[in-house]
ROMISE-481445 format. One record per residue (C-alpha): x, y, z; residue in three letters; residue number from 1. Coordinates in pm, 1 decimal. Example, Ala and Ser with C-alpha at 12.3 -4.5 7.8 and 13.67 -1.06 7.14 Angstrom:
ROMISE-481445
      east     north        up  resn  resi
    1230.0    -450.0     780.0   ALA     1
    1367.0    -106.0     714.0   SER     2
//
This chain:
ROMISE-481445
      east     north        up  resn  resi
  -12560.4     -84.7   13942.1   MET     1
  -12707.4     233.7   14087.3   SER     2
  -12998.1     420.7   13924.9   SER     3
  -12846.4     749.7   14031.7   ARG     4
  -12770.3    1024.2   13782.5   GLU     5
  -12413.4    1015.2   13645.0   PRO     6
  -12165.6    1251.8   13804.2   VAL     7
  -12117.3    1580.4   13617.2   ARG     8
  -11810.8    1801.0   13641.1   PRO     9
  -11854.0    2090.5   13889.4   PRO    10
  -12024.3    2389.6   13734.2   GLY    11
  -12187.2    2194.2   13451.3   GLU    12
  -12565.9    2244.2   13458.3   PRO    13
  -12793.4    1943.4   13469.9   SER    14
  -12988.1    1848.6   13157.7   PRO    15
  -13295.6    2069.5   13122.9   GLY    16
  -13140.6    2349.5   13328.8   ALA    17
  -13089.5    2705.0   13213.1   SER    18
  -12744.2    2858.2   13180.7   ALA    19
  -12783.2    2986.2   13538.2   ALA    20
  -12834.4    2628.4   13660.0   GLY    21
  -13203.8    2672.5   13737.2   ARG    22
  -13463.2    2445.1   13579.4   PRO    23
  -13556.7    2574.7   13236.3   ALA    24
  -13910.0    2710.8   13207.7   ALA    25
  -14150.7    2536.0   12974.9   ARG    26
  -14343.0    2794.1   12778.9   LEU    27
  -14670.0    2646.0   12655.7   VAL    28
  -14970.0    2811.0   12491.3   VAL    29
  -15274.6    2655.1   12657.2   ARG    30
  -15523.3    2917.2   12540.4   VAL    31
  -15768.5    2834.6   12261.3   THR    32
  -16054.6    3020.5   12092.4   PRO    33
  -16283.8    2830.6   12333.2   ALA    34
  -16141.7    3053.3   12612.5   ASP    35
  -16300.9    3370.5   12470.9   VAL    36
  -16487.6    3538.3   12757.5   GLY    37
  -16254.1    3394.4   13021.5   GLY    38
  -15961.6    3551.8   13203.6   ARG    39
  -15621.9    3468.7   13054.1   VAL    40
  -15253.6    3536.8   13106.0   SER    41
  -15052.5    3572.2   12784.1   LEU    42
  -14679.9    3614.5   12723.5   ARG    43
  -14596.3    3739.4   12378.4   TYR    44
  -14308.0    3869.7   12172.3   ARG    45
  -14319.7    4250.7   12181.7   HIS    46
  -14021.2    4281.5   11947.3   ASP    47
  -13746.3    4038.2   11841.4   PRO    48
  -13577.2    4041.8   12184.8   VAL    49
  -13847.5    4148.3   12431.3   THR    50
  -14128.9    3943.8   12582.6   LEU    51
  -14418.2    4108.0   12764.1   THR    52
  -14729.6    3990.0   12947.9   ASP    53
  -15095.1    4080.7   12950.4   VAL    54
  -15359.4    3953.9   13192.9   VAL    55
  -15727.9    4013.6   13138.4   GLY    56
  -16054.3    3907.3   12976.3   ARG    57
  -16012.2    3748.9   12631.2   LEU    58
  -16264.0    3944.5   12424.5   LEU    59
  -16209.9    3783.1   12086.1   SER    60
  -15981.4    3564.7   11877.2   TRP    61
  -16036.7    3643.3   11510.7   GLU    62
  -15814.2    3634.7   11202.3   ALA    63
  -15506.8    3545.9   11408.8   GLY    64
  -15548.3    3838.7   11652.0   VAL    65
  -15639.6    3807.0   12020.9   LEU    66
  -15803.8    4105.4   12192.2   ARG    67
  -15759.2    4120.3   12570.8   VAL    68
  -15919.8    4374.2   12805.1   GLU    69
  -15694.7    4451.7   13100.1   GLY    70
  -15799.5    4552.2   13449.9   ARG    71
  -15772.9    4920.6   13354.6   ASP    72
  -16019.6    4872.3   13067.1   GLY    73
  -15764.6    4914.1   12788.2   ARG    74
  -15783.7    4659.3   12509.3   VAL    75
  -15460.0    4510.2   12380.2   GLN    76
  -15428.6    4323.1   12054.8   GLU    77
  -15183.2    4033.6   12035.6   VAL    78
  -15097.1    3853.8   11712.3   ALA    79
  -15140.9    3478.7   11747.7   GLU    80
  -14801.8    3430.9   11578.8   ALA    81
  -14635.6    3632.5   11860.4   ASP    82
  -14771.1    3412.4   12144.0   LEU    83
  -14500.0    3242.5   12347.1   VAL    84
  -14708.5    3118.2   12641.8   ALA    85
  -15063.2    3147.5   12763.5   GLY    86
  -15309.8    2993.6   13001.0   ARG    87
  -15653.6    3045.0   13147.4   ARG    88
  -15644.7    3192.1   13498.3   VAL    89
  -15906.9    3224.8   13772.0   PRO    90
  -16115.2    3539.0   13793.7   ASP    91
  -15954.1    3821.1   13988.7   ALA    92
  -16052.7    3824.2   14355.9   PRO    93
  -16317.5    4073.6   14458.2   ALA    94
  -16177.0    4399.8   14587.7   THR    95
  -16204.3    4447.6   14962.3   ARG    96
  -16349.8    4760.1   15110.8   ARG    97
  -16221.5    4924.7   15425.1   GLY    98
  -16384.2    4826.3   15752.8   ARG    99
//
């Protein structure tokens, strides 16, 4: 007996695939209060149907609210309950000056 995957009818997505047939994304929140002071990327629910992202320095995580300072210096507040995905990311590369 072969260990190959069973044959699916044409057009039927594989298990774990999105409706478009691409692998489904796993959205995981890997940010914790221990990441305060580090650079993070967060995806959160902006309203019931819209997700949005913020990347920047995690300033604080208090009373269920994360405060993130973006590259432009603006501080965004994200409710912990609205987090969909998040992870710590490396510091932004240094800007290069003209030669």
